[in-house]
C-alpha positions as CSV (number, residue, x, y, z in Angstrom):
1,M,14.2,-10.9,-19.8
2,A,14.7,-10.1,-23.7
3,S,18.5,-10.3,-23.1
4,E,18.4,-13.8,-21.6
5,P,19.9,-16.5,-23.7
6,L,17.5,-19.1,-25.1
7,S,17.8,-23.0,-25.3
8,I,16.8,-23.8,-28.9
9,A,16.8,-27.0,-30.8
10,Q,17.5,-26.8,-34.5
11,V,16.3,-29.8,-36.4
12,F,17.9,-30.5,-39.6
13,P,16.0,-32.5,-42.7
14,V,19.3,-34.3,-43.7
15,R,22.2,-35.7,-41.8
16,R,24.6,-33.3,-43.1
17,A,24.6,-29.7,-44.7
18,G,25.7,-30.5,-48.2
19,P,24.0,-28.9,-51.1
20,N,20.6,-29.1,-49.3
21,P,19.4,-25.5,-49.2
22,A,17.2,-26.3,-45.9
23,A,20.3,-27.9,-44.3
24,R,22.5,-25.0,-45.2
25,F,20.0,-22.5,-43.8
26,A,19.4,-24.5,-40.5
27,T,23.5,-24.7,-40.3
28,A,24.0,-20.9,-40.9
29,L,21.1,-20.0,-38.6
30,S,22.6,-22.4,-35.8
31,D,26.0,-20.7,-36.1
32,E,24.4,-17.1,-35.9
33,L,22.2,-17.9,-33.0
34,E,25.4,-19.5,-31.0
35,R,27.3,-16.2,-31.9
36,R,24.3,-14.4,-30.2
37,G,24.9,-16.4,-27.0
38,H,22.1,-18.7,-27.3
39,E,22.4,-22.4,-26.6
40,V,21.6,-24.4,-30.0
41,L,21.1,-28.1,-30.0
42,R,21.6,-29.4,-33.4
43,V,19.6,-32.5,-34.2
44,K,20.0,-34.3,-37.6
45,T,18.5,-37.0,-39.4
46,G,19.8,-40.5,-37.8
47,D,20.1,-38.9,-34.5
48,P,18.1,-40.2,-31.4
49,V,15.5,-37.5,-31.7
50,K,13.4,-38.3,-28.8
51,R,16.3,-38.6,-26.3
52,L,17.9,-35.6,-27.5
53,L,14.9,-33.5,-27.0
54,K,14.5,-34.9,-23.4
55,S,18.0,-34.3,-22.4
56,R,17.7,-30.8,-21.6
57,P,15.1,-28.0,-21.0
58,L,14.3,-26.5,-24.4
59,D,12.5,-23.2,-24.9
60,V,12.0,-23.8,-28.6
61,V,12.1,-26.7,-30.7
62,H,12.8,-25.3,-34.4
63,V,12.0,-27.8,-37.4
64,H,13.2,-27.3,-41.1
65,D,10.8,-28.8,-43.7
66,P,9.2,-31.2,-41.3
67,F,7.7,-33.9,-43.8
68,A,8.0,-37.4,-42.7
69,P,10.0,-39.5,-42.7
70,S,12.7,-37.2,-41.3
71,A,14.3,-35.9,-38.1
72,P,12.1,-32.8,-38.2
73,S,8.8,-34.8,-38.3
74,A,10.0,-37.0,-35.6
75,A,10.8,-33.7,-33.3
76,L,7.2,-32.6,-33.9
77,R,6.0,-36.1,-32.5
78,H,8.3,-35.9,-29.3
79,S,8.4,-32.2,-28.6
80,F,6.9,-30.9,-25.5
81,S,8.2,-27.4,-26.2
82,L,7.0,-24.4,-28.4
83,N,7.7,-25.3,-32.1
84,V,8.5,-23.2,-34.8
85,A,8.7,-24.5,-38.6
86,T,10.4,-23.0,-41.4
87,F,9.4,-24.3,-44.7
88,H,11.8,-24.1,-47.7
89,D,11.1,-26.4,-50.6
90,P,8.2,-24.8,-52.9
91,R,7.6,-28.3,-54.7
92,E,4.7,-30.4,-53.8
93,R,5.3,-33.5,-51.8
94,V,2.7,-35.9,-52.9
95,L,3.2,-38.3,-50.1
96,A,2.4,-35.7,-47.6
97,T,-0.2,-33.7,-49.3
98,Q,-2.3,-36.5,-50.9
99,V,-1.8,-39.8,-49.1
100,A,-0.8,-39.1,-45.6
101,R,-2.2,-35.5,-45.4
102,P,-4.4,-36.4,-42.3
103,L,-1.5,-37.7,-40.3
104,V,0.6,-34.6,-41.5
105,E,-2.2,-32.4,-40.3
106,I,-2.0,-33.8,-36.9
107,F,1.7,-33.2,-36.5
108,F,1.4,-29.7,-38.2
109,G,-1.3,-29.0,-35.6
110,R,1.7,-28.8,-33.0
111,I,3.4,-26.0,-34.7
112,D,3.2,-22.7,-32.9
113,A,4.8,-20.4,-35.6
114,R,5.0,-21.2,-39.3
115,T,7.7,-19.3,-41.5
116,V,8.7,-19.8,-45.2
117,T,11.7,-18.7,-47.1
118,R,9.7,-18.1,-50.5
119,P,6.5,-16.6,-51.1
120,E,5.6,-19.7,-53.7
121,T,6.3,-21.9,-50.6
122,A,3.6,-20.2,-48.7
123,E,1.2,-20.3,-51.5
124,L,1.6,-24.2,-52.0
125,L,1.2,-24.9,-48.2
126,E,-1.8,-22.8,-47.9
127,R,-3.5,-24.7,-50.3
128,F,-3.1,-28.1,-48.4
129,F,-2.5,-27.0,-44.8
130,P,-4.3,-23.8,-44.2
131,A,-2.6,-21.5,-41.7
132,G,-0.6,-18.3,-41.4
133,Y,2.8,-18.5,-42.9
134,E,5.3,-15.7,-42.1
135,L,7.8,-14.9,-44.8
136,L,11.3,-14.4,-43.5
137,D,12.4,-11.1,-45.1
138,G,16.1,-11.8,-44.4
139,S,16.1,-15.0,-46.5
140,A,17.4,-15.0,-50.1
141,P,17.3,-18.5,-51.4
142,D,19.1,-17.7,-54.8
143,G,21.7,-15.3,-53.4
144,D,23.6,-14.3,-50.2
145,Q,21.7,-14.6,-47.2
146,D,21.6,-11.8,-44.4
147,W,22.1,-14.3,-41.5
148,G,22.1,-11.7,-39.0
149,G,18.7,-10.5,-40.3
150,V,17.3,-13.8,-40.5
151,A,18.2,-14.8,-37.0
152,G,17.0,-11.5,-35.6
153,E,13.7,-12.2,-37.2
154,L,13.5,-15.7,-36.0
155,E,14.7,-14.7,-32.4
156,A,11.8,-12.1,-32.3
157,I,9.3,-14.8,-33.1
158,Y,10.9,-17.1,-30.4
159,R,10.4,-14.3,-27.7
160,R,7.1,-13.5,-28.9
161,L,5.9,-17.2,-28.5
162,L,7.7,-17.5,-25.0
163,A,5.6,-14.2,-24.0
164,R,2.4,-16.0,-24.5
165,R,3.2,-18.7,-21.8
166,H,1.2,-18.3,-18.6
167,D,3.0,-17.2,-15.4
168,P,3.4,-20.4,-13.5
169,D,3.8,-18.6,-10.2
170,G,0.0,-17.5,-10.1
171,D,-0.7,-15.7,-6.7
172,P,1.6,-17.1,-3.9
173,E,-0.3,-15.1,-1.4
174,V,-3.7,-16.7,-2.1
175,R,-2.0,-20.2,-2.3
176,E,-0.3,-19.7,1.0
177,R,-3.8,-19.0,2.4
178,I,-5.6,-21.9,1.1
179,S,-2.6,-24.3,2.0
180,R,-4.0,-24.5,5.4
181,R,-7.4,-25.8,4.5
182,P,-8.7,-29.4,4.0
183,L,-8.2,-31.2,0.9
184,I,-11.4,-32.0,-1.2
185,E,-12.0,-33.8,-4.4
186,V,-13.9,-32.1,-7.4
187,D,-15.3,-33.1,-10.7
188,L,-15.3,-30.1,-13.2
189,H,-17.4,-31.2,-16.0
190,M,-21.0,-32.9,-16.0
191,H,-24.5,-32.4,-17.0
192,T,-28.2,-32.5,-15.7
193,D,-31.3,-32.8,-17.4
194,H,-31.4,-29.0,-18.1
195,S,-28.9,-30.1,-21.0
196,G,-30.7,-31.3,-24.2
197,D,-28.8,-34.5,-24.4
198,C,-28.9,-35.4,-20.7
199,A,-31.6,-37.0,-18.6
200,T,-30.0,-37.1,-15.2
201,P,-32.2,-34.9,-12.6
202,V,-30.4,-32.3,-10.6
203,D,-31.1,-33.9,-7.2
204,V,-29.7,-37.3,-8.4
205,L,-26.6,-35.5,-9.7
206,V,-26.0,-33.7,-6.4
207,N,-26.8,-36.8,-4.2
208,T,-24.6,-39.0,-6.3
209,A,-21.7,-36.6,-6.0
210,R,-22.1,-36.5,-2.3
211,D,-22.2,-40.4,-2.1
212,R,-19.0,-40.7,-4.2
213,G,-17.1,-38.3,-1.8
214,L,-16.9,-35.0,-3.9
215,G,-16.5,-32.0,-2.2
216,A,-17.3,-29.6,-5.0
217,I,-18.6,-30.1,-8.5
218,A,-19.1,-27.9,-11.6
219,I,-22.2,-28.2,-13.5
220,T,-21.8,-27.3,-17.1
221,D,-25.0,-27.8,-19.0
222,H,-25.0,-26.9,-22.5
223,N,-26.0,-23.3,-23.2
224,E,-27.9,-23.1,-19.9
225,V,-27.0,-22.3,-16.1
226,S,-30.7,-23.1,-14.6
227,G,-29.6,-26.7,-13.7
228,A,-26.6,-25.4,-12.0
229,I,-28.4,-22.8,-10.0
230,E,-30.9,-25.2,-8.9
231,A,-28.2,-27.6,-7.8
232,R,-26.2,-25.0,-6.0
233,K,-29.3,-24.2,-3.9
234,L,-29.8,-27.8,-3.0
235,A,-26.1,-28.1,-2.1
236,E,-26.3,-25.0,0.3
237,E,-29.2,-26.9,1.9
238,L,-27.2,-30.0,2.4
239,G,-24.1,-28.1,3.6
240,D,-21.3,-30.8,2.7
241,I,-20.9,-30.2,-1.1
242,K,-20.3,-27.1,-3.3
243,V,-21.7,-26.3,-6.7
244,I,-19.7,-24.3,-9.1
245,V,-22.3,-22.7,-11.5
246,A,-21.1,-23.2,-15.0
247,E,-22.1,-23.4,-18.6
248,E,-20.8,-25.0,-21.6
249,V,-21.3,-22.5,-24.3
250,K,-21.5,-23.3,-28.0
251,T,-19.8,-20.7,-30.0
252,A,-20.6,-19.5,-33.7
253,E,-18.0,-21.4,-35.4
254,Q,-15.1,-21.9,-32.8
255,G,-16.4,-24.9,-30.9
256,E,-17.4,-24.9,-27.1
257,V,-16.0,-23.2,-24.0
258,I,-16.9,-23.4,-20.5
259,G,-17.5,-20.6,-18.2
260,L,-16.9,-21.4,-14.4
261,F,-18.4,-19.1,-11.5
262,L,-21.2,-17.8,-13.5
263,E,-24.4,-16.3,-12.5
264,E,-26.3,-15.6,-15.8
265,K,-26.8,-17.6,-18.9
266,I,-24.5,-16.7,-21.8
267,P,-26.3,-17.0,-25.1
268,K,-24.7,-19.4,-27.9
269,G,-23.7,-18.3,-31.2
270,L,-21.5,-15.5,-30.0
271,T,-17.9,-15.5,-31.4
272,M,-15.3,-17.4,-29.1
273,A,-13.7,-13.6,-28.2
274,E,-17.3,-12.4,-27.4
275,T,-18.1,-15.4,-25.2
276,I,-15.0,-15.0,-23.2
277,R,-15.8,-11.4,-22.8
278,E,-19.2,-12.5,-21.3
279,I,-17.5,-15.0,-19.0
280,R,-15.0,-12.2,-17.7
281,A,-18.0,-9.7,-17.3
282,Q,-19.3,-12.1,-14.8
283,G,-15.9,-12.7,-13.0
284,G,-15.8,-16.1,-14.4
285,L,-13.0,-18.5,-15.4
286,V,-12.5,-19.6,-19.0
287,Y,-12.1,-23.2,-19.1
288,V,-11.5,-25.2,-22.6
289,P,-13.1,-28.7,-22.7
290,H,-11.9,-31.7,-24.7
291,P,-9.7,-29.2,-26.7
292,F,-8.4,-31.8,-29.2
293,D,-11.3,-34.3,-29.6
294,R,-12.3,-34.2,-33.1
295,F,-15.4,-36.0,-32.3
296,H,-16.6,-32.9,-30.3
297,S,-17.1,-29.3,-31.2
298,V,-13.5,-28.0,-30.3
299,P,-11.8,-24.9,-31.5
300,D,-9.1,-25.6,-34.3
301,Y,-5.5,-25.4,-33.2
302,E,-5.4,-21.8,-35.1
303,H,-8.4,-20.4,-32.7
304,L,-6.8,-22.2,-29.7
305,L,-3.7,-20.1,-30.3
306,D,-5.9,-16.9,-30.9
307,I,-7.0,-17.3,-27.3
308,V,-4.2,-18.8,-25.4
309,E,-3.6,-16.0,-22.9
310,E,-7.1,-16.1,-22.0
311,I,-7.5,-19.7,-21.1
312,D,-7.4,-20.2,-17.3
313,L,-7.9,-24.0,-17.3
314,L,-7.3,-26.5,-20.1
315,E,-9.0,-29.9,-19.7
316,V,-6.2,-32.5,-20.1
317,F,-8.3,-35.5,-19.5
318,N,-11.8,-36.3,-20.3
319,P,-13.0,-40.1,-20.1
320,R,-15.5,-39.6,-22.8
321,V,-12.8,-38.8,-25.3
322,A,-12.5,-42.0,-27.5
323,V,-8.9,-41.7,-28.6
324,T,-6.3,-41.5,-26.0
325,A,-4.1,-39.2,-28.3
326,F,-6.6,-36.5,-27.9
327,N,-6.1,-36.3,-24.4
328,E,-2.5,-36.6,-24.9
329,E,-2.5,-33.6,-27.2
330,A,-4.3,-31.3,-24.4
331,V,-1.6,-32.5,-21.9
332,R,1.1,-31.5,-24.4
333,F,-0.5,-28.1,-25.1
334,A,-1.2,-27.0,-21.5
335,G,2.5,-28.0,-20.6
336,K,4.2,-25.7,-23.3
337,Y,2.0,-22.7,-22.7
338,R,2.0,-23.5,-18.7
339,I,-1.8,-23.4,-18.6
340,V,-3.4,-24.8,-15.4
341,P,-4.4,-28.4,-16.3
342,A,-8.0,-29.7,-15.3
343,A,-10.2,-32.7,-15.7
344,G,-13.8,-33.8,-15.6
345,S,-15.9,-36.6,-16.1
346,D,-18.1,-35.0,-18.8
347,S,-20.7,-37.2,-17.2
348,H,-24.3,-37.3,-19.0
349,V,-25.3,-40.1,-16.7
350,A,-24.9,-40.5,-12.9
351,Q,-22.9,-43.6,-13.2
352,G,-20.1,-41.8,-14.9
353,L,-19.8,-39.1,-12.1
354,G,-16.4,-38.8,-10.4
355,S,-14.6,-41.1,-12.9
356,V,-11.9,-38.4,-12.9
357,R,-11.5,-36.0,-10.1
358,Q,-8.8,-33.6,-8.7
359,R,-8.0,-33.3,-5.2
360,I,-7.2,-29.7,-4.0
361,H,-7.6,-27.4,-1.1
362,D,-11.0,-26.1,-0.2
363,F,-11.7,-22.8,-1.6
364,D,-14.1,-19.9,-1.9
365,G,-14.5,-18.1,-5.3
366,P,-12.8,-18.2,-8.5
367,A,-9.4,-16.6,-7.3
368,E,-8.9,-19.2,-4.6
369,F,-10.1,-22.0,-6.9
370,L,-7.6,-21.4,-9.5
371,E,-4.8,-21.1,-7.1
372,A,-5.8,-24.3,-5.7
373,M,-6.0,-26.1,-9.0
374,R,-2.4,-25.1,-9.6
375,G,-1.3,-27.9,-7.3
376,A,-4.2,-30.4,-8.2
377,D,-3.6,-34.2,-8.0
378,I,-5.7,-35.6,-10.9
379,T,-6.7,-39.0,-10.4
380,R,-8.7,-41.4,-12.8
381,K,-11.1,-44.3,-12.1
382,H,-11.9,-46.7,-14.7
383,K,-15.2,-46.3,-16.3
384,N,-16.1,-48.2,-19.5
385,L,-16.8,-45.8,-22.1
386,V,-19.1,-48.0,-24.0
387,Y,-21.0,-48.8,-20.8
388,V,-21.6,-45.0,-19.9
389,Q,-22.4,-44.0,-23.6
390,T,-25.0,-46.8,-23.8
391,L,-26.5,-45.6,-20.7
392,K,-26.8,-42.2,-22.0
393,F,-28.3,-43.4,-25.1
394,L,-30.9,-45.4,-23.3
395,Q,-32.0,-42.5,-21.0
396,T,-32.2,-39.9,-23.7
397,T,-33.1,-41.6,-26.9
398,G,-36.9,-41.2,-27.8
399,R,-37.5,-38.7,-24.9
400,P,-38.5,-35.1,-25.5
401,K,-35.7,-32.6,-26.2
402,A,-37.2,-30.0,-23.6
403,P,-35.3,-29.2,-20.4
404,K,-36.0,-31.1,-17.2
405,R,-37.1,-34.3,-18.7
406,R,-36.9,-37.1,-16.2
407,V,-36.0,-40.8,-16.1
408,P,-38.5,-43.0,-14.3
409,D,-37.9,-43.4,-10.6
410,A,-34.6,-41.8,-10.6
411,K,-32.2,-42.6,-7.7
412,P,-28.8,-41.5,-6.8
413,V,-26.1,-44.0,-7.9
414,R,-24.6,-46.2,-5.5
415,G,-26.7,-45.1,-2.8
416,G,-26.7,-41.5,-2.3
417,R,-28.4,-42.0,0.7
418,P,-29.7,-38.8,2.8
419,R,-27.4,-37.5,5.3
420,R,-27.6,-35.5,8.4
421,R,-27.3,-31.9,7.4
422,K,-24.2,-30.5,9.0
423,E,-23.9,-27.0,10.8
424,G,-22.2,-24.4,8.7
425,R,-19.8,-24.9,6.5
426,R,-18.1,-28.3,5.2
427,A,-15.0,-27.1,6.7
428,S,-14.1,-24.0,8.6
429,K,-11.6,-21.4,6.8
430,S,-8.5,-20.2,8.4
């Protein structure tokens, strides 16, 4: 409800207000927000920022001039809430813009709305940290402030961000229906030799998945669905594993996105918006893989914000991500926008299959799958990244780039022994 009071942290750049314009702004804004009935947590330099931010549920963390070292920069480091930043000072900070810019960019990447009190401040920031900066019309740095107008503008920004969060309730009726079904384990991101950078045959992948106790897998070949369709046919013959036909699509300039529950190939090179429309046209789900891994082709933060309402699942753990912090950023993003978290091994060799998996209730179709994923229990099994990457290199280097290349005498990993076919479905539906 628009009239509901909000819980907002206002994070000051200095300990006390004093002559500092940014601190004066934050103090007066906090007073006005409290007058409007909102709960305001004031955090200042010298305060235990991490402990204070964890002390209560917060709708928004609003930081002022979040340049290190300061309480506002520490707040961005520890916040798991929606973050709004207001930049005041129009002077360049050499440490932030030159020496430590890569680090500053990481923390600025957690800002969900950027505002400025002066046009010249926006011009300066756009040179070093390109993004959209919204000028607060009610601000008047050199004169009397219209604090009611400023608070009104910022309250509208807070509510605009909150409205973008996903509904955490989903579809309770569907969730109740599937709750009576057995639990299965699923791996949602893997490749076959229908991907240009993988040499694992379809039958090896499916049999290895069965051998490792997976009840369902999503095959997400790069810009192709033929391998997944072949695997689904094999799985239907075997009768005790499901295959979700999927595709990891390379967009024009906005990174990769996975469509789950597809039937037809989506061409690469479309815009992100066009690709998502193609996924929706097939009744599929939008799954963003390794969203913050700067060593993969991923959407930048601005593009991710552009599509936040369209994301059905966000990959919060991928064992092939070399830097742990990238997975942690995904957890943070999924949490504050209430996006259903997911995980996948991103296996390009059978040895990596199932190194991360979700335990969910059995499902039929995308709607039941999405509800099953809301309560997923994500587990990880250690796999040495260097080991699986080396296997991928050995299996693919020097081999033709054409689809369906084969490794010599390929066999399922850890057995994958043929099983007796079961009659009917793996588990009866209620």
